[in-house]
N, C-alpha and C positions, 0 to 999 in steps of 0.2 A: 715636193709636197704631194700627198695623195688626197684626193677629194672623192667622197662617195656618200652612200647612204645605206640604210638597212634594206635588204632585198628578200623577198619571200622565196622559199624553196618549194612551194606548192607544186610546181611543174618540174622539179628536179634541180640539182646543183648546177648543171651546165646551163640550164635556162636562167637561173639566178645570175650567173656570170654574164651571160649574153644580155640580160636586162640591164645590168649595171653598165655594160659597154655601150648599149644603145642610148643610155641616158648621158653618156659622156663621162662617166665616172672612171676614176683610176683606182678606186678601192670600193669595197663593199663589206658589209657585215651581214651575217645570217644566223639563224638558229639551226643547228645541225639536225634537230628533231623537234617534235612537238614542244613549244615553249612552256607548256603547262605540265609536263610530265618528265620524270627521270627514268622512265622505263627504257630499257635497252632497245635500240632500233636496229633491225636488219636493214641495211642500206644497200643501194645499187652501187657497187664498187666501180663498175664501168662508167656510170654517169659521173661519179665523183672524180675519177681519173680524167675524164673528158673535160670536166670543169677545170682541173689543174692545168691541163694542156692548153686550154683556151686562155686561161689567165696568163700563163707564161708567154704565149704568142702575142697577147695584147698588152703586156706589162700592167696587169691588174693585180692588186694585192687584196687578199681577203682575210677576214678575221671572223671567227664564230663567237656567238654568245651562248653560253650554257643555258639550258632551260631555267626559268625563274626559281623553281623549287631547289635547284642545286645550291648547296651551301657548304662551305668548308667547316663551318661551326654550326651545330644545330642543337636547339633545345627541344625539338619535337621527336616524334617516334620513328622517323625515317632511319632505317638501320644504316650504320656506317658502311657495311658491306654493299648495300644497294647503292649508296652514294658513290662509292669507289667504282663499282661496275659502270655506273652511268657516266662518270667523268672519263673513264678509260674508253667507253664507247664514243663519247664526244671527240676525244683525241684521235681515235681511229678514223672517224669521219673526216675531221679537218685535215689530218695527215693525207688522206686519199685525195682530198680536194686541193691540196697544195697550199693550204692556209697557214698563216703565221702561228696561230694558236687559238685557244678558246678562253674567253673571258669568263671568270667565275667570281661570284661574290663571297665576301667573308662569311656572312650569315649572322644570325641573331645571338646575342649574348646576354639577354635580359636576366637570366638566372645565374650568370657566371661572372666572376671577377675577370677583368681584362686579361691578366696574365694567364689564367686558366683557359680563357678563350683562345689566346694565341697558341698555347700548348696543344689544344685540341686541333687547331688548324694545322699546325706543323706535323702532328701525328698523322692526320689524314693525308696530307701532302706526301709525307714520307712513304705511306702505304701505297699511294698511287704511283709515285716515282720508282718504287721498288719493282713495279710491274711494267710500267711504260718505258719503252726504249726507242721511241720514234723521235723525230725532229720537232713536231708540233709542241708548242709551249702552253703552259697554264699561265694565263694572264690574270693576276688577282686585282679585282676592283673593289675598293672600299664601298660601303653602302651609304646612300643618301637617305635621310629621313627614317632611319631605323631606331632612333633614340638610343644609340650606344656610341661610345667614344672611340671605338677601335678604328685605327687607320685614318684619323682626321687631321693629323699633322705629319709633316715629313719626319720628325723625330720618332714618332710612333711607328711609322712605316720602316724606318731604318734602324730601329732599336736592336742592339746586339745582345744585351744581357740575357734575354729569354731564349735566344737561340743556343747559347753555349751552356745552358743548364744541364 
């Protein structure tokens, strides 16, 4: 079992890992970039690799959480291309940090039927995965309090019919 908390990257990825270690954590979560923006971040690759090495040495597991505006399904004006670039950027950062992956939310479907929402999500994921070839994973988290029914039951999360359309 791994125990940890969310840790700030304000002073870098390595510092975040060291903070988790000093707290006695065996795991930590972090935002790979500004949690309020999907802008692509130029990151310090050396710092990220040092974070990875530190975590390996101390048996610490890390997972990133995509910035809050990151959505696999969107009703707003954020372009699909911008979202894809942001998710790829997150994956590049977490790969360099040696993290398992990046948590991404479903998104809002207030104007969509659930099946259309799932199709949009799969379409965006296929576009991301056609570009991404690293080991870091996309970890999909359903949304709490968004007033939609997507992913609220195991059956919906495991539904096969819409995947094979």
